[in-house]
C-alpha positions in Angstrom: 38.1 34.8 153.2 37.6 38.2 155.3 39.3 41.0 153.9 41.0 41.8 157.2 42.7 38.4 157.1 44.5 38.8 153.6 48.3 39.4 153.8 49.4 42.9 152.4 50.3 41.8 148.9 47.0 39.7 148.7 45.1 42.8 149.7 46.8 45.0 147.4 46.0 42.9 144.5 42.4 42.4 145.5 42.0 46.4 145.6 43.8 46.5 142.4 41.4 43.8 140.7 38.4 45.7 142.2 39.6 49.2 141.0 40.6 47.8 137.5 37.0 46.5 137.0 35.2 49.5 138.4 37.2 52.1 136.8 37.3 50.3 133.3 33.4 49.5 133.4 32.1 52.6 135.1 34.7 55.4 134.6 37.5 56.7 136.6 35.6 60.0 137.7 32.3 58.0 138.4 34.0 55.6 140.9 35.1 56.9 144.2 37.6 55.4 146.6 34.9 54.9 149.1 32.9 52.7 146.3 36.0 50.6 146.0 36.6 50.1 149.7 32.9 49.1 150.1 33.0 46.5 147.5 35.9 44.9 149.4 34.7 45.2 152.7 37.4 47.5 154.0 37.2 51.3 155.1 38.3 54.1 152.8 41.2 54.7 155.6 42.5 51.1 155.2 42.5 51.5 151.5 44.7 54.6 152.0 47.0 52.5 153.6 47.9 50.8 150.4 47.3 53.6 147.9 47.9 57.1 149.4 45.3 58.8 147.1 43.0 58.1 144.3 45.5 59.4 141.9 48.0 56.7 143.3 45.4 54.1 142.7 44.7 55.4 139.1 48.4 55.1 138.3 48.7 51.6 139.7 45.4 50.4 137.8 47.1 51.6 134.4 50.6 50.4 135.3 49.0 46.9 136.1 47.7 47.0 132.3 50.8 48.1 130.8 52.1 44.9 129.8 54.5 44.4 126.7 53.3 42.5 123.7 55.7 39.7 122.8 56.5 38.8 119.1 56.3 35.1 118.3 57.7 32.8 115.5 54.4 33.2 113.3 55.4 35.2 110.2 55.4 39.0 110.8 52.5 39.9 108.6 50.4 37.2 110.1 51.1 38.6 113.5 50.1 42.1 112.3 46.9 41.2 110.8 46.1 38.7 113.6 46.3 41.7 116.0 43.1 43.1 114.4 41.4 39.8 114.6 42.0 40.1 118.3 40.5 43.5 118.4 37.4 42.1 116.9 37.0 39.5 119.5 37.6 42.3 122.2 35.2 44.6 120.5 32.4 41.6 120.7 33.0 41.1 124.5 30.1 42.5 126.7 32.7 44.4 128.7 34.2 46.3 126.0 34.4 50.0 127.0 37.4 51.1 124.9 41.0 51.7 125.5 41.5 52.1 129.2 44.6 54.5 128.5 42.6 56.8 126.4 39.7 56.7 128.5 41.8 57.7 131.6 43.4 60.7 129.5 39.9 61.9 128.3 38.5 61.6 131.9 41.1 63.3 133.9 41.9 66.0 131.4 45.3 66.8 132.9 48.3 66.5 130.3 50.6 66.6 133.2 49.0 63.6 135.1 51.1 60.5 135.5 48.1 58.7 133.7 48.8 60.6 130.6 52.6 59.4 130.5 51.5 55.9 131.1 49.2 56.1 128.2 51.9 57.5 126.0 54.1 54.8 127.1 51.3 52.2 126.2 50.8 53.6 122.7 54.5 53.8 122.1 54.9 50.3 123.4 52.3 49.0 120.9 53.8 51.0 118.0 57.2 49.7 118.5 55.8 46.2 118.4 54.3 47.0 115.0 57.8 48.5 113.9 59.7 45.4 115.0 57.6 43.2 112.9 57.8 45.6 110.0 61.5 45.6 110.2 61.5 41.9 109.7 59.4 42.3 106.7 62.1 44.7 105.4 59.6 47.4 104.2 60.6 50.9 103.6 60.2 53.3 106.5 58.8 50.6 109.2 58.7 53.8 111.7 56.0 55.6 109.7 54.0 52.3 108.8 53.9 51.5 112.5 52.5 54.9 113.1 49.8 54.3 110.4 49.0 51.0 111.6 48.5 52.4 115.2 46.2 54.8 113.7 44.1 52.2 112.2 43.9 50.5 115.7 42.8 53.4 117.5 40.3 54.6 114.9 38.8 51.0 114.9 38.5 51.1 118.7 36.6 54.4 118.6 34.6 53.4 115.7 33.4 50.1 117.5 32.7 52.0 120.5 30.5 54.4 118.8 28.8 52.2 116.4 28.7 49.2 118.7 30.0 47.1 115.8 32.9 44.7 116.2 33.1 44.4 112.5 35.1 47.7 112.5 38.4 45.7 113.5 37.6 43.7 110.3 37.4 46.9 108.2 40.8 48.2 109.7 42.5 44.8 109.2 41.5 45.2 105.3 43.2 48.7 105.6 46.3 47.4 107.3 46.7 44.3 104.6 46.6 47.2 101.9 49.1 49.2 103.5 51.6 46.2 104.0 51.1 45.1 100.4 51.5 48.8 99.2 54.8 48.8 101.4 55.9 45.5 99.7 55.2 43.1 102.2 54.4 39.5 101.0 51.2 38.2 102.4 49.9 34.7 102.3 46.7 34.1 100.7 45.7 31.9 103.6 45.8 34.7 105.9 44.3 37.3 103.7 40.7 36.3 103.9 38.4 35.6 106.8 37.8 32.0 105.7 41.5 31.5 105.1 42.2 32.7 108.6 39.9 30.7 110.1 41.1 27.3 108.5 44.7 28.4 109.3 43.8 29.0 113.0 42.1 25.7 113.2 45.0 23.7 111.6 47.5 25.6 114.0 45.5 24.5 116.9 45.2 20.9 115.5 49.1 20.7 115.3 49.5 22.0 118.8 47.1 19.5 120.1 49.2 16.7 118.4 52.4 17.9 119.8 51.0 17.9 123.2 
């Protein structure tokens, strides 16, 4: 489909998808609006009809990634530790370039930029997710422990990016497990080890298939 024939919402989404991919893989500063427009097959002027400036496009790109993480009916400790398993899978992907929010703040270097506010909102959103799960575990100071878990997440992301080693998430997971146990959380032995987690996930998937 030619770019000119797309409806407004479709074109806006196409611009955002292209900007998301290029900004994340190549960097916000390295990618100009003209590059994004050229890849889509529109003029820079046309792009500005949808996003009035590069800053507006950056904000839209980050806002698109600001999606809440929902809790499930899984045990809280399992949800927390499984988040580090998710990180390991993300680290192992070919397109991993770190946290897009941290990357944006580092590249722009403008504390007053709206991107910084979005980054703070994202990190606080993730910390709140941890805190809600910790409150269900009835541990002392769930707020402080949530902050410690977020530091493990951010440290794992940075270490994996520098070292190129997805297993940094596994090390952070073990540290998170130790913190949870120290706080008095009960953790099933099934999800405490890599082998146990693998069998547990396989069993859960098998049960889901039987339900369907």
